[in-house]
C-alpha positions as a Markdown table, in Angstrom:
| # | Residue | x | y | z |
|---|---|---|---|---|
| 1 | Met | 0.0 | 0.0 | 0.0 |
| 2 | Lys | 1.9 | 3.0 | -1.3 |
| 3 | Gly | 0.4 | 5.7 | 1.0 |
| 4 | Met | 1.1 | 3.6 | 4.1 |
| 5 | Asn | 4.7 | 3.0 | 3.1 |
| 6 | Asp | 5.2 | 6.7 | 2.4 |
| 7 | Leu | 3.9 | 7.5 | 5.9 |
| 8 | Leu | 6.0 | 4.9 | 7.6 |
| 9 | Asp | 9.1 | 6.0 | 5.6 |
| 10 | Arg | 8.7 | 9.5 | 7.0 |
| 11 | Leu | 8.6 | 8.4 | 10.7 |
| 12 | Pro | 11.8 | 8.3 | 12.8 |
| 13 | Met | 13.5 | 5.0 | 13.6 |
| 14 | Pro | 12.3 | 2.6 | 14.9 |
| 15 | Leu | 8.7 | 3.7 | 14.2 |
| 16 | Asn | 9.3 | 3.3 | 10.4 |
| 17 | Thr | 9.7 | -0.5 | 11.0 |
| 18 | Leu | 6.2 | -1.1 | 12.2 |
| 19 | Phe | 4.7 | -4.3 | 11.0 |
| 20 | Ile | 1.0 | -3.9 | 9.9 |
| 21 | Glu | -1.3 | -6.9 | 10.6 |
| 22 | Met | -4.8 | -5.4 | 10.2 |
| 23 | Gln | -6.3 | -2.8 | 7.9 |
| 24 | Pro | -9.1 | -0.3 | 8.5 |
| 25 | Gly | -12.4 | -2.1 | 8.6 |
| 26 | Asp | -10.9 | -5.5 | 9.7 |
| 27 | Tyr | -12.5 | -7.2 | 12.6 |
| 28 | Lys | -10.6 | -9.0 | 15.3 |
| 29 | Asp | -12.4 | -11.5 | 17.6 |
| 30 | Phe | -10.8 | -11.7 | 20.9 |
| 31 | Gly | -12.5 | -15.0 | 21.8 |
| 32 | Ala | -12.5 | -13.7 | 25.3 |
| 33 | Ala | -14.3 | -15.3 | 28.2 |
| 34 | Ser | -18.0 | -14.5 | 28.4 |
| 35 | Asp | -17.4 | -12.1 | 31.4 |
| 36 | Tyr | -14.8 | -10.0 | 29.5 |
| 37 | Pro | -16.5 | -6.7 | 28.5 |
| 38 | Leu | -15.0 | -6.7 | 25.0 |
| 39 | Lys | -15.6 | -9.5 | 22.5 |
| 40 | Gly | -13.7 | -7.9 | 19.6 |
| 41 | Val | -13.0 | -4.7 | 17.7 |
| 42 | Thr | -13.3 | -3.3 | 14.2 |
| 43 | Phe | -10.2 | -1.3 | 13.4 |
| 44 | Ala | -10.6 | 2.4 | 12.3 |
| 45 | Thr | -6.9 | 2.5 | 11.3 |
| 46 | Arg | -4.1 | 0.1 | 10.4 |
| 47 | Tyr | -2.9 | -2.0 | 13.4 |
| 48 | Gly | 0.2 | -3.9 | 14.1 |
| 49 | Tyr | 3.3 | -4.0 | 16.3 |
| 50 | Leu | 6.8 | -2.7 | 16.7 |
| 51 | Pro | 9.5 | -5.3 | 16.5 |
| 52 | Gly | 11.8 | -5.4 | 19.4 |
| 53 | Tyr | 9.4 | -3.7 | 21.8 |
| 54 | Phe | 7.2 | -5.7 | 24.1 |
| 55 | Gly | 4.1 | -4.8 | 26.0 |
| 56 | Glu | 3.0 | -5.9 | 29.5 |
| 57 | Asp | 1.6 | -9.1 | 27.9 |
| 58 | Asn | 5.1 | -10.1 | 26.7 |
| 59 | Val | 3.9 | -9.8 | 23.1 |
| 60 | Glu | 5.3 | -7.1 | 20.7 |
| 61 | Leu | 4.0 | -3.6 | 21.4 |
| 62 | Asp | 0.7 | -2.8 | 19.8 |
| 63 | Phe | 0.4 | 0.2 | 17.5 |
| 64 | Phe | -2.5 | 1.9 | 15.7 |
| 65 | Val | -1.3 | 3.8 | 12.6 |
| 66 | Gly | -3.5 | 6.6 | 11.3 |
| 67 | Ser | -3.5 | 8.3 | 8.0 |
| 68 | Gln | -2.0 | 11.7 | 8.8 |
| 69 | Phe | 1.8 | 12.1 | 9.2 |
| 70 | Asp | 1.2 | 15.3 | 11.3 |
| 71 | Gly | -1.7 | 13.7 | 13.2 |
| 72 | Leu | -2.2 | 12.7 | 16.8 |
| 73 | Tyr | 0.2 | 10.6 | 18.9 |
| 74 | Gly | -0.3 | 8.9 | 22.2 |
| 75 | Ser | -1.3 | 5.8 | 24.1 |
| 76 | Phe | -4.1 | 4.3 | 26.0 |
| 77 | Ile | -4.2 | 1.5 | 28.6 |
| 78 | Val | -6.7 | -1.3 | 28.4 |
| 79 | Phe | -8.0 | -3.6 | 31.1 |
| 80 | Arg | -6.7 | -7.2 | 30.9 |
| 81 | Pro | -7.8 | -9.5 | 33.7 |
| 82 | Glu | -4.5 | -11.3 | 33.8 |
| 83 | Leu | -2.4 | -8.0 | 34.0 |
| 84 | Lys | -2.6 | -6.0 | 37.2 |
| 85 | Asn | -2.0 | -2.6 | 35.6 |
| 86 | Gly | -3.5 | -3.3 | 32.1 |
| 87 | Glu | -1.8 | -3.1 | 28.7 |
| 88 | His | -0.5 | -0.1 | 26.8 |
| 89 | Lys | -1.5 | 0.4 | 23.2 |
| 90 | Phe | 0.1 | 3.2 | 21.2 |
| 91 | Tyr | -1.1 | 5.3 | 18.3 |
| 92 | Ile | 0.6 | 7.5 | 15.7 |
| 93 | Ala | -0.4 | 9.8 | 12.9 |
| 94 | Met | -4.1 | 9.6 | 13.7 |
| 95 | Ser | -6.8 | 12.1 | 12.6 |
| 96 | Lys | -9.1 | 13.2 | 15.4 |
| 97 | Asp | -11.9 | 11.0 | 13.8 |
| 98 | Glu | -9.6 | 7.9 | 13.7 |
| 99 | Leu | -8.7 | 8.4 | 17.4 |
| 100 | Val | -12.3 | 8.9 | 18.5 |
| 101 | Arg | -13.4 | 5.8 | 16.6 |
| 102 | Thr | -10.5 | 3.7 | 18.0 |
| 103 | Leu | -11.2 | 4.8 | 21.6 |
| 104 | Lys | -14.9 | 4.1 | 21.1 |
| 105 | Glu | -14.2 | 0.5 | 20.0 |
| 106 | Tyr | -12.1 | -0.1 | 23.1 |
| 107 | Glu | -14.3 | 2.0 | 25.4 |
| 108 | Pro | -15.5 | -0.8 | 27.7 |
| 109 | Val | -11.9 | -1.6 | 28.7 |
| 110 | Val | -10.0 | 1.7 | 28.5 |
| 111 | Leu | -8.4 | 2.5 | 31.8 |
| 112 | Ala | -6.5 | 5.6 | 30.8 |
| 113 | His | -5.6 | 7.7 | 27.7 |
| 114 | Glu | -2.4 | 9.8 | 27.3 |
| 115 | Pro | -2.1 | 12.1 | 24.3 |
| 116 | Leu | 1.5 | 12.9 | 23.4 |
| 117 | Lys | 2.8 | 16.0 | 21.7 |
| 118 | Asp | 4.6 | 14.4 | 18.8 |
| 119 | Ala | 6.7 | 11.4 | 17.6 |
| 120 | Thr | 9.7 | 12.5 | 19.8 |
| 121 | Lys | 7.5 | 12.2 | 23.0 |
| 122 | Leu | 6.2 | 8.9 | 21.7 |
| 123 | Leu | 9.8 | 7.6 | 21.3 |
| 124 | Glu | 10.5 | 8.6 | 24.9 |
| 125 | Ala | 7.3 | 6.8 | 26.1 |
| 126 | Ile | 8.1 | 3.5 | 24.3 |
| 127 | Glu | 11.8 | 3.3 | 25.5 |
| 128 | Ile | 10.8 | 1.3 | 28.6 |
| 129 | Phe | 9.3 | -1.4 | 26.3 |
| 130 | Lys | 12.5 | -2.0 | 24.3 |
| 131 | Arg | 14.2 | -5.3 | 24.6 |
| 132 | Gln | 17.7 | -6.2 | 23.3 |
């Protein structure tokens, strides 16, 4: 997808190495237990992970990738019953509409939301998730 590659190519290292798994409109069924408040989500943006960075679930760090290079950056934490403090999910280059739709999809399990000023602040925030 040319537009996506152009956006990723413009991001600073290591953000330009994001691996995209899901496209806007794709649905992911979590297959969660019947008492979990979120059964699945439909993605408003591209979704994937950042190789070499691992979230609280010991799986590579989740990222939502919007359509605007100069868009919104930040993270939100979602409830996970097996994780005491939840799990971080990061977003980059999102339009306001993409962010609103993403947070609405996760609304039943969002514990906190932290907007970040720009990609530099995002890089600082993900540093603790880096593994050698």
